[in-house]
N, CA, C and O atoms as CSV, one atom per row, in Angstrom:
chain,resi,resn,atom,element,x,y,z
A,1,MET,N,N,-109.470,26.653,-111.150
A,1,MET,CA,C,-110.387,27.187,-110.175
A,1,MET,C,C,-109.617,27.650,-109.022
A,1,MET,O,O,-108.749,27.008,-108.430
A,2,GLU,N,N,-110.072,28.961,-108.741
A,2,GLU,CA,C,-109.394,29.580,-107.499
A,2,GLU,C,C,-109.842,29.215,-106.288
A,2,GLU,O,O,-111.020,29.423,-105.997
A,3,ASP,N,N,-109.052,28.670,-105.478
A,3,ASP,CA,C,-109.637,28.203,-104.253
A,3,ASP,C,C,-109.466,29.271,-103.199
A,3,ASP,O,O,-108.377,29.635,-102.755
A,4,THR,N,N,-110.611,29.724,-102.853
A,4,THR,CA,C,-110.890,30.834,-101.679
A,4,THR,C,C,-111.429,30.587,-100.135
A,4,THR,O,O,-111.922,31.423,-99.379
A,5,ARG,N,N,-111.214,29.354,-99.929
A,5,ARG,CA,C,-111.746,29.007,-98.618
A,5,ARG,C,C,-110.687,29.889,-97.594
A,5,ARG,O,O,-111.039,30.479,-96.573
A,6,ILE,N,N,-109.460,29.825,-98.077
A,6,ILE,CA,C,-108.240,30.622,-97.242
A,6,ILE,C,C,-109.014,31.899,-97.051
A,6,ILE,O,O,-108.874,32.288,-95.891
A,7,TYR,N,N,-109.652,32.560,-97.651
A,7,TYR,CA,C,-110.487,34.038,-97.561
A,7,TYR,C,C,-111.008,33.864,-96.328
A,7,TYR,O,O,-110.844,34.855,-95.617
A,8,GLN,N,N,-111.555,33.000,-95.832
A,8,GLN,CA,C,-112.783,32.662,-95.062
A,8,GLN,C,C,-112.726,32.391,-93.507
A,8,GLN,O,O,-113.528,32.527,-92.584
A,9,MET,N,N,-110.998,31.799,-93.663
A,9,MET,CA,C,-110.506,31.353,-92.535
A,9,MET,C,C,-110.436,32.369,-91.511
A,9,MET,O,O,-110.376,33.554,-91.841
A,10,ARG,N,N,-110.439,32.025,-90.334
A,10,ARG,CA,C,-110.043,33.066,-89.124
A,10,ARG,C,C,-108.611,33.677,-89.020
A,10,ARG,O,O,-107.674,32.900,-88.838
A,11,PHE,N,N,-108.398,34.917,-89.115
A,11,PHE,CA,C,-107.169,35.416,-89.225
A,11,PHE,C,C,-106.445,34.808,-88.184
A,11,PHE,O,O,-105.305,34.418,-88.436
A,12,SER,N,N,-107.094,34.604,-86.620
A,12,SER,CA,C,-106.708,34.474,-85.312
A,12,SER,C,C,-106.056,32.672,-85.758
A,12,SER,O,O,-104.973,32.267,-85.334
A,13,LYS,N,N,-106.632,32.146,-86.316
A,13,LYS,CA,C,-106.129,30.557,-86.720
A,13,LYS,C,C,-104.862,30.669,-87.496
A,13,LYS,O,O,-103.883,30.042,-87.092
A,14,ILE,N,N,-104.779,31.412,-88.583
A,14,ILE,CA,C,-103.674,31.583,-89.442
A,14,ILE,C,C,-102.608,31.795,-88.750
A,14,ILE,O,O,-101.640,31.037,-88.693
A,15,TYR,N,N,-102.772,33.128,-88.033
A,15,TYR,CA,C,-101.614,33.878,-87.180
A,15,TYR,C,C,-100.976,32.693,-86.296
A,15,TYR,O,O,-99.756,32.530,-86.326
A,16,GLN,N,N,-101.846,31.816,-85.462
A,16,GLN,CA,C,-101.365,31.049,-84.664
A,16,GLN,C,C,-100.259,30.124,-85.495
A,16,GLN,O,O,-99.131,29.896,-85.057
A,17,LEU,N,N,-100.733,29.661,-86.681
A,17,LEU,CA,C,-99.997,28.880,-87.371
A,17,LEU,C,C,-98.670,29.498,-88.103
A,17,LEU,O,O,-97.672,28.806,-88.305
A,18,LEU,N,N,-98.753,30.699,-88.432
A,18,LEU,CA,C,-97.491,31.502,-88.468
A,18,LEU,C,C,-96.616,31.509,-87.655
A,18,LEU,O,O,-95.447,31.346,-88.004
A,19,ILE,N,N,-96.947,31.690,-86.448
A,19,ILE,CA,C,-96.210,31.730,-85.064
A,19,ILE,C,C,-95.518,30.290,-84.936
A,19,ILE,O,O,-94.311,30.206,-84.709
A,20,ASP,N,N,-96.313,29.185,-85.088
A,20,ASP,CA,C,-95.868,27.769,-84.823
A,20,ASP,C,C,-94.717,27.704,-85.778
A,20,ASP,O,O,-93.581,27.338,-85.480
A,21,LYS,N,N,-95.160,28.128,-87.052
A,21,LYS,CA,C,-93.925,27.822,-88.072
A,21,LYS,C,C,-92.671,28.391,-87.967
A,21,LYS,O,O,-91.637,27.784,-88.247
A,22,ALA,N,N,-92.725,29.670,-87.529
A,22,ALA,CA,C,-91.501,30.046,-86.988
A,22,ALA,C,C,-90.881,29.739,-85.651
A,22,ALA,O,O,-89.664,29.782,-85.468
A,23,ASN,N,N,-91.684,29.457,-84.803
A,23,ASN,CA,C,-91.202,28.560,-83.726
A,23,ASN,C,C,-90.325,27.455,-83.705
A,23,ASN,O,O,-89.316,27.245,-83.032
A,24,ARG,N,N,-90.996,26.680,-84.712
A,24,ARG,CA,C,-90.318,25.571,-85.131
A,24,ARG,C,C,-88.933,25.545,-85.290
A,24,ARG,O,O,-88.146,24.822,-84.680
A,25,LYS,N,N,-88.654,26.471,-86.240
A,25,LYS,CA,C,-87.507,26.813,-86.729
A,25,LYS,C,C,-86.354,27.889,-85.754
A,25,LYS,O,O,-85.290,28.384,-86.126
A,26,GLY,N,N,-86.967,27.982,-84.574
A,26,GLY,CA,C,-86.104,28.695,-83.460
A,26,GLY,C,C,-86.308,30.499,-83.905
A,26,GLY,O,O,-85.427,31.359,-83.922
A,27,ARG,N,N,-87.525,30.620,-84.174
A,27,ARG,CA,C,-87.720,32.153,-84.505
A,27,ARG,C,C,-88.672,32.266,-83.606
A,27,ARG,O,O,-89.088,31.325,-82.931
A,28,THR,N,N,-89.199,33.784,-83.526
A,28,THR,CA,C,-90.204,34.100,-82.648
A,28,THR,C,C,-91.540,34.801,-82.919
A,28,THR,O,O,-91.862,35.040,-84.083
A,29,LYS,N,N,-92.241,35.101,-82.008
A,29,LYS,CA,C,-93.454,35.355,-82.339
A,29,LYS,C,C,-93.314,36.860,-82.379
A,29,LYS,O,O,-94.168,37.433,-83.057
A,30,ASN,N,N,-92.368,37.640,-81.761
A,30,ASN,CA,C,-92.166,39.091,-82.173
A,30,ASN,C,C,-91.457,39.270,-83.471
A,30,ASN,O,O,-91.594,40.379,-83.989
A,31,GLU,N,N,-90.720,38.387,-84.099
A,31,GLU,CA,C,-90.272,38.708,-85.517
A,31,GLU,C,C,-91.548,38.336,-86.317
A,31,GLU,O,O,-91.927,39.005,-87.278
A,32,VAL,N,N,-92.135,37.321,-85.903
A,32,VAL,CA,C,-93.600,37.164,-86.977
A,32,VAL,C,C,-94.338,38.543,-86.900
A,32,VAL,O,O,-94.728,39.138,-87.904
A,33,ASP,N,N,-94.456,38.886,-85.931
A,33,ASP,CA,C,-95.778,40.458,-85.779
A,33,ASP,C,C,-94.872,41.578,-86.365
A,33,ASP,O,O,-95.435,42.552,-86.864
A,34,GLU,N,N,-93.214,41.507,-86.340
A,34,GLU,CA,C,-92.567,42.697,-87.220
A,34,GLU,C,C,-93.024,42.430,-88.478
A,34,GLU,O,O,-93.537,43.448,-88.942
A,35,ILE,N,N,-93.072,41.289,-89.415
A,35,ILE,CA,C,-93.273,41.007,-90.432
A,35,ILE,C,C,-94.241,41.442,-90.899
A,35,ILE,O,O,-94.234,42.026,-91.983
A,36,ILE,N,N,-95.537,41.212,-90.025
A,36,ILE,CA,C,-96.804,41.435,-90.164
A,36,ILE,C,C,-96.947,43.000,-90.410
A,36,ILE,O,O,-97.426,43.608,-91.367
A,37,ARG,N,N,-96.425,43.406,-89.337
A,37,ARG,CA,C,-96.592,44.769,-89.127
A,37,ARG,C,C,-95.784,45.666,-90.266
A,37,ARG,O,O,-96.353,46.717,-90.563
A,38,TRP,N,N,-94.780,45.443,-90.808
A,38,TRP,CA,C,-94.125,45.947,-91.912
A,38,TRP,C,C,-94.878,45.692,-93.375
A,38,TRP,O,O,-94.809,46.443,-94.348
A,39,LEU,N,N,-95.619,44.436,-93.282
A,39,LEU,CA,C,-96.462,44.277,-94.457
A,39,LEU,C,C,-97.790,45.155,-94.644
A,39,LEU,O,O,-98.214,45.680,-95.674
A,40,THR,N,N,-98.273,45.161,-93.470
A,40,THR,CA,C,-99.666,45.674,-93.367
A,40,THR,C,C,-100.138,47.025,-92.807
A,40,THR,O,O,-101.210,47.603,-92.982
A,41,GLY,N,N,-98.951,47.413,-92.018
A,41,GLY,CA,C,-99.089,48.706,-91.482
A,41,GLY,C,C,-99.892,48.762,-90.439
A,41,GLY,O,O,-100.111,49.872,-89.955
A,42,TYR,N,N,-100.425,47.744,-89.937
A,42,TYR,CA,C,-101.039,47.504,-88.398
A,42,TYR,C,C,-99.958,47.727,-87.338
A,42,TYR,O,O,-98.808,47.300,-87.439
A,43,CYS,N,N,-100.469,48.481,-86.249
A,43,CYS,CA,C,-99.612,48.681,-85.155
A,43,CYS,C,C,-99.802,47.122,-84.146
A,43,CYS,O,O,-100.480,46.131,-84.418
A,44,GLN,N,N,-99.030,47.357,-83.075
A,44,GLN,CA,C,-99.007,45.912,-82.266
A,44,GLN,C,C,-100.372,45.900,-81.597
A,44,GLN,O,O,-100.914,44.802,-81.477
A,45,THR,N,N,-100.928,46.864,-81.197
A,45,THR,CA,C,-102.252,46.872,-80.507
A,45,THR,C,C,-103.085,46.282,-81.521
A,45,THR,O,O,-103.546,45.200,-81.157
A,46,GLU,N,N,-103.402,46.620,-82.601
A,46,GLU,CA,C,-104.343,46.558,-83.415
A,46,GLU,C,C,-104.365,44.720,-84.011
A,46,GLU,O,O,-105.347,44.005,-84.210
A,47,LEU,N,N,-102.884,44.399,-84.165
A,47,LEU,CA,C,-102.667,43.268,-84.364
A,47,LEU,C,C,-102.964,42.393,-83.297
A,47,LEU,O,O,-103.736,41.497,-83.639
A,48,ASP,N,N,-102.603,42.355,-82.107
A,48,ASP,CA,C,-103.093,41.679,-81.110
A,48,ASP,C,C,-104.652,41.621,-80.891
A,48,ASP,O,O,-105.144,40.737,-80.188
A,49,GLN,N,N,-105.315,42.456,-81.426
A,49,GLN,CA,C,-106.882,42.628,-81.055
A,49,GLN,C,C,-107.256,41.781,-82.274
A,49,GLN,O,O,-108.247,41.064,-82.141
A,50,LEU,N,N,-106.645,41.762,-83.370
A,50,LEU,CA,C,-107.073,40.995,-84.348
A,50,LEU,C,C,-106.679,39.548,-84.341
A,50,LEU,O,O,-107.239,38.773,-85.117
A,51,ALA,N,N,-105.630,39.082,-83.406
A,51,ALA,CA,C,-105.171,38.243,-83.345
A,51,ALA,C,C,-106.079,37.265,-82.192
A,51,ALA,O,O,-105.769,36.091,-81.987
A,52,GLU,N,N,-107.260,37.959,-81.475
A,52,GLU,CA,C,-107.900,37.691,-80.591
A,52,GLU,C,C,-109.399,37.432,-80.863
A,52,GLU,O,O,-110.252,36.797,-80.244
A,53,GLY,N,N,-109.418,38.204,-82.097
A,53,GLY,CA,C,-111.078,38.505,-82.773
A,53,GLY,C,C,-111.591,37.061,-83.633
A,53,GLY,O,O,-111.200,35.894,-83.619
A,54,GLU,N,N,-112.444,37.646,-84.218
A,54,GLU,CA,C,-113.349,36.664,-85.384
A,54,GLU,C,C,-112.695,37.242,-86.697
A,54,GLU,O,O,-112.762,36.455,-87.640
A,55,SER,N,N,-112.200,38.208,-86.912
A,55,SER,CA,C,-111.955,38.802,-88.209
A,55,SER,C,C,-111.551,37.546,-89.365
A,55,SER,O,O,-110.714,36.707,-89.029
A,56,THR,N,N,-111.980,37.500,-90.274
A,56,THR,CA,C,-111.613,36.707,-91.511
A,56,THR,C,C,-110.270,37.012,-91.934
A,56,THR,O,O,-109.874,38.126,-91.592
A,57,TYR,N,N,-109.359,36.193,-92.688
A,57,TYR,CA,C,-108.252,36.594,-93.520
A,57,TYR,C,C,-108.316,37.543,-94.285
A,57,TYR,O,O,-107.434,38.398,-94.209
A,58,ALA,N,N,-109.417,37.682,-95.288
A,58,ALA,CA,C,-109.529,38.278,-96.307
A,58,ALA,C,C,-109.954,39.755,-95.429
A,58,ALA,O,O,-109.374,40.827,-95.600
A,59,ALA,N,N,-110.878,39.569,-94.649
A,59,ALA,CA,C,-110.820,41.228,-93.868
A,59,ALA,C,C,-109.544,41.734,-93.372
A,59,ALA,O,O,-109.126,42.884,-93.506
A,60,PHE,N,N,-108.926,40.688,-92.743
A,60,PHE,CA,C,-107.546,41.591,-92.326
A,60,PHE,C,C,-106.694,42.032,-93.157
A,60,PHE,O,O,-106.087,43.050,-92.826
A,61,PHE,N,N,-106.405,41.427,-94.431
A,61,PHE,CA,C,-105.757,42.054,-95.490
A,61,PHE,C,C,-106.530,43.284,-96.097
A,61,PHE,O,O,-105.801,44.254,-96.303
A,62,GLU,N,N,-107.905,43.450,-96.438
A,62,GLU,CA,C,-108.525,44.433,-96.880
A,62,GLU,C,C,-108.739,45.484,-95.599
A,62,GLU,O,O,-109.052,46.637,-95.896
A,63,GLY,N,N,-108.621,45.223,-94.524
A,63,GLY,CA,C,-108.713,46.533,-93.503
A,63,GLY,C,C,-107.093,46.898,-93.195
A,63,GLY,O,O,-106.875,47.737,-92.322
A,64,ALA,N,N,-106.103,46.361,-93.807
A,64,ALA,CA,C,-104.828,46.808,-93.395
A,64,ALA,C,C,-104.840,48.316,-93.811
A,64,ALA,O,O,-105.306,48.778,-94.853
A,65,PRO,N,N,-104.218,49.010,-92.759
A,65,PRO,CA,C,-103.836,50.570,-93.085
A,65,PRO,C,C,-103.191,50.813,-93.985
A,65,PRO,O,O,-103.696,51.643,-94.741
A,66,ALA,N,N,-101.824,50.271,-94.380
A,66,ALA,CA,C,-100.867,50.720,-95.048
A,66,ALA,C,C,-100.149,49.700,-95.615
A,66,ALA,O,O,-99.138,49.398,-94.982
A,67,MET,N,N,-100.427,48.894,-96.912
A,67,MET,CA,C,-99.521,47.931,-97.137
A,67,MET,C,C,-98.249,48.475,-97.873
A,67,MET,O,O,-98.218,49.341,-98.748
A,68,ASN,N,N,-97.111,47.710,-97.275
A,68,ASN,CA,C,-96.067,48.342,-97.727
A,68,ASN,C,C,-95.775,48.441,-99.042
A,68,ASN,O,O,-95.990,47.436,-99.719
A,69,PRO,N,N,-95.300,49.489,-99.622
A,69,PRO,CA,C,-95.094,49.717,-101.197
A,69,PRO,C,C,-93.713,48.903,-101.601
A,69,PRO,O,O,-93.613,48.530,-102.770
A,70,HIS,N,N,-92.622,48.610,-100.653
A,70,HIS,CA,C,-91.663,47.431,-100.830
A,70,HIS,C,C,-92.165,45.990,-100.991
A,70,HIS,O,O,-91.455,45.145,-101.536
A,71,ARG,N,N,-93.319,45.725,-100.544
A,71,ARG,CA,C,-93.722,44.491,-100.959
A,71,ARG,C,C,-93.612,43.702,-102.411
A,71,ARG,O,O,-93.397,42.498,-102.544
A,72,LYS,N,N,-93.808,44.651,-103.443
A,72,LYS,CA,C,-93.576,44.388,-105.053
A,72,LYS,C,C,-92.101,43.839,-105.045
A,72,LYS,O,O,-91.715,43.131,-105.975
A,73,LEU,N,N,-91.302,44.155,-104.025
A,73,LEU,CA,C,-89.760,43.575,-104.320
A,73,LEU,C,C,-90.019,41.744,-103.720
A,73,LEU,O,O,-89.215,40.869,-104.041
A,74,ILE,N,N,-90.854,41.549,-103.127
A,74,ILE,CA,C,-90.910,39.922,-102.910
A,74,ILE,C,C,-91.019,39.350,-104.009
A,74,ILE,O,O,-91.955,39.632,-104.756
A,75,LYS,N,N,-90.048,38.388,-104.350
A,75,LYS,CA,C,-89.924,37.616,-105.539
A,75,LYS,C,C,-89.980,36.148,-105.103
A,75,LYS,O,O,-89.810,35.959,-103.898
A,76,GLY,N,N,-90.186,35.104,-105.860
A,76,GLY,CA,C,-90.283,33.844,-105.591
A,76,GLY,C,C,-91.280,32.858,-105.319
A,76,GLY,O,O,-92.396,33.377,-105.316
A,77,THR,N,N,-91.298,31.596,-105.082
A,77,THR,CA,C,-92.356,30.669,-105.086
A,77,THR,C,C,-92.922,30.176,-103.701
A,77,THR,O,O,-92.147,29.873,-102.794
A,78,VAL,N,N,-94.163,30.108,-103.569
A,78,VAL,CA,C,-94.744,29.665,-102.500
A,78,VAL,C,C,-95.805,28.717,-103.060
A,78,VAL,O,O,-96.659,29.045,-103.884
A,79,CYS,N,N,-95.660,27.561,-102.545
A,79,CYS,CA,C,-96.423,26.439,-103.110
A,79,CYS,C,C,-96.451,26.064,-104.656
A,79,CYS,O,O,-97.346,25.620,-105.375
A,80,GLY,N,N,-95.229,26.385,-104.872
A,80,GLY,CA,C,-95.016,26.119,-106.489
A,80,GLY,C,C,-95.386,27.071,-107.466
A,80,GLY,O,O,-95.206,26.860,-108.665
A,81,VAL,N,N,-96.063,28.459,-106.873
A,81,VAL,CA,C,-96.596,29.419,-107.497
A,81,VAL,C,C,-95.637,30.576,-107.400
A,81,VAL,O,O,-95.259,30.863,-106.264
A,82,ARG,N,N,-95.214,31.239,-108.346
A,82,ARG,CA,C,-94.686,32.608,-108.289
A,82,ARG,C,C,-95.289,33.512,-107.578
A,82,ARG,O,O,-96.418,33.795,-107.979
A,83,VAL,N,N,-94.839,34.172,-106.469
A,83,VAL,CA,C,-95.755,35.418,-106.027
A,83,VAL,C,C,-95.977,36.620,-106.913
A,83,VAL,O,O,-97.021,37.258,-107.046
A,84,GLU,N,N,-94.787,36.818,-107.507
A,84,GLU,CA,C,-95.047,38.219,-108.399
A,84,GLU,C,C,-96.117,37.938,-109.864
A,84,GLU,O,O,-96.656,38.813,-110.542
A,85,ALA,N,N,-96.184,36.613,-110.032
A,85,ALA,CA,C,-97.356,36.195,-111.087
A,85,ALA,C,C,-98.371,36.038,-110.706
A,85,ALA,O,O,-99.200,35.898,-111.605
A,86,ILE,N,N,-98.788,35.984,-109.610
A,86,ILE,CA,C,-100.415,35.863,-109.213
A,86,ILE,C,C,-101.108,37.069,-109.661
A,86,ILE,O,O,-100.712,38.217,-109.457
A,87,GLN,N,N,-102.196,36.721,-110.302
A,87,GLN,CA,C,-103.054,37.956,-110.975
A,87,GLN,C,C,-104.082,38.426,-109.701
A,87,GLN,O,O,-104.151,39.640,-109.511
A,88,GLN,N,N,-104.900,37.519,-108.800
A,88,GLN,CA,C,-105.577,37.929,-108.155
A,88,GLN,C,C,-105.306,38.728,-106.719
A,88,GLN,O,O,-105.186,38.110,-105.661
A,89,PRO,N,N,-105.237,39.953,-106.798
A,89,PRO,CA,C,-104.521,40.926,-105.524
A,89,PRO,C,C,-104.545,40.520,-104.064
A,89,PRO,O,O,-103.601,40.608,-103.278
A,90,LEU,N,N,-105.976,39.984,-103.776
A,90,LEU,CA,C,-105.917,39.423,-102.333
A,90,LEU,C,C,-104.938,38.326,-102.257
A,90,LEU,O,O,-104.032,38.369,-101.425
A,91,MET,N,N,-105.085,37.233,-103.172
A,91,MET,CA,C,-104.403,36.176,-102.807
A,91,MET,C,C,-102.767,36.204,-103.242
A,91,MET,O,O,-102.015,35.235,-103.144
A,92,GLN,N,N,-102.465,37.295,-103.653
A,92,GLN,CA,C,-101.241,37.684,-103.766
A,92,GLN,C,C,-100.466,38.502,-102.714
A,92,GLN,O,O,-99.242,38.589,-102.629
A,93,GLU,N,N,-101.558,39.189,-101.788
A,93,GLU,CA,C,-100.912,39.654,-100.573
A,93,GLU,C,C,-100.943,38.665,-99.473
A,93,GLU,O,O,-100.301,38.808,-98.433
A,94,ILE,N,N,-101.615,37.781,-99.702
A,94,ILE,CA,C,-101.593,36.524,-98.752
A,94,ILE,C,C,-100.375,35.830,-98.958
A,94,ILE,O,O,-99.710,35.588,-97.951
A,95,ARG,N,N,-99.881,35.401,-100.242
A,95,ARG,CA,C,-98.444,34.861,-100.637
A,95,ARG,C,C,-97.447,35.777,-100.225
A,95,ARG,O,O,-96.443,35.327,-99.673
A,96,TYR,N,N,-97.585,37.123,-100.430
A,96,TYR,CA,C,-96.502,37.710,-99.666
A,96,TYR,C,C,-96.038,37.531,-98.572
A,96,TYR,O,O,-94.829,37.554,-98.341
A,97,LEU,N,N,-96.989,37.311,-97.672
A,97,LEU,CA,C,-97.018,37.101,-96.050
A,97,LEU,C,C,-96.383,35.867,-96.110
A,97,LEU,O,O,-95.349,35.764,-95.450
A,98,ASP,N,N,-96.814,34.778,-96.835
A,98,ASP,CA,C,-96.479,33.369,-96.818
A,98,ASP,C,C,-95.066,33.438,-97.110
A,98,ASP,O,O,-94.346,32.734,-96.401
A,99,LYS,N,N,-94.505,34.158,-98.029
A,99,LYS,CA,C,-93.211,33.938,-98.447
A,99,LYS,C,C,-92.256,34.670,-97.492
A,99,LYS,O,O,-91.114,34.298,-97.222
A,100,LEU,N,N,-92.874,35.755,-97.021
A,100,LEU,CA,C,-92.062,36.593,-95.814
A,100,LEU,C,C,-91.832,35.591,-94.477
A,100,LEU,O,O,-90.916,35.877,-93.706
A,101,ILE,N,N,-92.557,34.580,-94.252
A,101,ILE,CA,C,-92.620,33.596,-93.280
A,101,ILE,C,C,-91.702,32.669,-93.298
A,101,ILE,O,O,-90.905,32.319,-92.427
A,102,ASP,N,N,-91.977,32.104,-94.931
A,102,ASP,CA,C,-90.986,31.033,-95.143
A,102,ASP,C,C,-89.481,31.540,-94.979
A,102,ASP,O,O,-88.676,30.723,-94.534
A,103,GLU,N,N,-89.069,32.729,-95.280
A,103,GLU,CA,C,-87.786,33.326,-95.414
A,103,GLU,C,C,-87.466,33.490,-94.001
A,103,GLU,O,O,-86.287,33.232,-93.758
A,104,LEU,N,N,-88.153,33.835,-93.017
A,104,LEU,CA,C,-87.898,33.526,-91.450
A,104,LEU,C,C,-87.531,32.154,-91.061
A,104,LEU,O,O,-86.595,31.751,-90.370
A,105,ALA,N,N,-88.443,31.553,-91.639
A,105,ALA,CA,C,-88.174,29.968,-91.122
A,105,ALA,C,C,-86.916,29.243,-91.663
A,105,ALA,O,O,-86.352,28.326,-91.065
A,106,LYS,N,N,-86.500,29.800,-92.976
A,106,LYS,CA,C,-85.511,29.263,-93.642
A,106,LYS,C,C,-84.115,29.953,-92.865
A,106,LYS,O,O,-83.063,29.414,-93.208
A,107,GLY,N,N,-83.967,31.256,-91.704
A,107,GLY,CA,C,-83.085,31.674,-91.346
A,107,GLY,C,C,-82.584,32.877,-91.775
A,107,GLY,O,O,-81.462,33.296,-91.491
A,108,LYS,N,N,-83.399,33.439,-92.455
A,108,LYS,CA,C,-82.973,34.781,-93.153
A,108,LYS,C,C,-82.898,35.892,-92.282
A,108,LYS,O,O,-83.661,35.910,-91.316
A,109,ALA,N,N,-82.029,36.910,-92.480
A,109,ALA,CA,C,-81.908,37.818,-91.323
A,109,ALA,C,C,-83.091,38.883,-91.644
A,109,ALA,O,O,-83.401,39.215,-92.788
A,110,LEU,N,N,-83.664,39.336,-90.538
A,110,LEU,CA,C,-84.986,39.997,-90.509
A,110,LEU,C,C,-84.829,41.311,-91.432
A,110,LEU,O,O,-85.662,41.700,-92.251
A,111,ASP,N,N,-83.772,41.829,-91.175
A,111,ASP,CA,C,-83.478,43.105,-92.220
A,111,ASP,C,C,-83.507,42.704,-93.664
A,111,ASP,O,O,-84.056,43.521,-94.402
A,112,ARG,N,N,-83.033,41.622,-94.222
A,112,ARG,CA,C,-83.166,41.156,-95.472
A,112,ARG,C,C,-84.591,41.124,-95.960
A,112,ARG,O,O,-84.976,41.562,-97.044
A,113,ILE,N,N,-85.407,40.491,-94.931
A,113,ILE,CA,C,-86.710,39.654,-95.134
A,113,ILE,C,C,-87.654,41.062,-95.334
A,113,ILE,O,O,-88.625,41.100,-96.090
A,114,LEU,N,N,-87.192,42.184,-94.527
A,114,LEU,CA,C,-88.160,43.355,-94.856
A,114,LEU,C,C,-87.646,44.352,-95.774
A,114,LEU,O,O,-87.905,45.551,-95.674
A,115,ARG,N,N,-86.925,43.847,-96.654
A,115,ARG,CA,C,-86.318,44.366,-97.940
A,115,ARG,C,C,-85.802,45.918,-97.644
A,115,ARG,O,O,-85.920,46.908,-98.365
A,116,ALA,N,N,-85.184,45.786,-96.325
A,116,ALA,CA,C,-84.334,47.123,-95.805
A,116,ALA,C,C,-83.363,47.617,-96.767
A,116,ALA,O,O,-82.471,46.957,-97.301
A,117,GLU,N,N,-83.671,49.042,-96.955
A,117,GLU,CA,C,-82.889,49.660,-97.898
A,117,GLU,C,C,-81.322,49.999,-97.480
A,117,GLU,O,O,-80.574,50.552,-98.286
């Protein structure tokens, strides 16, 4: 059974958790923001507004201006599940972001995280 509680969580809460995870590993909020902007197409102003707002995590992804086509290059596991094998599109988008933040926390260079060509 799919757990969709994460869809209803506030983006502002999850955003802070992502920043906290990065900070614990010596990475910055700016790096987290760059990853989110790369993945979703939001500009920094929009991201700042969403971080202060009441939007749900599902609405955050559903309202993304331009999901990066290179996100399909993201491979690996998050919580024991291969991101490329996730069938539910919204959950896959969520796990793409989780994977990118995991890579940041593990010390990977930002240009490699962003699948720069």
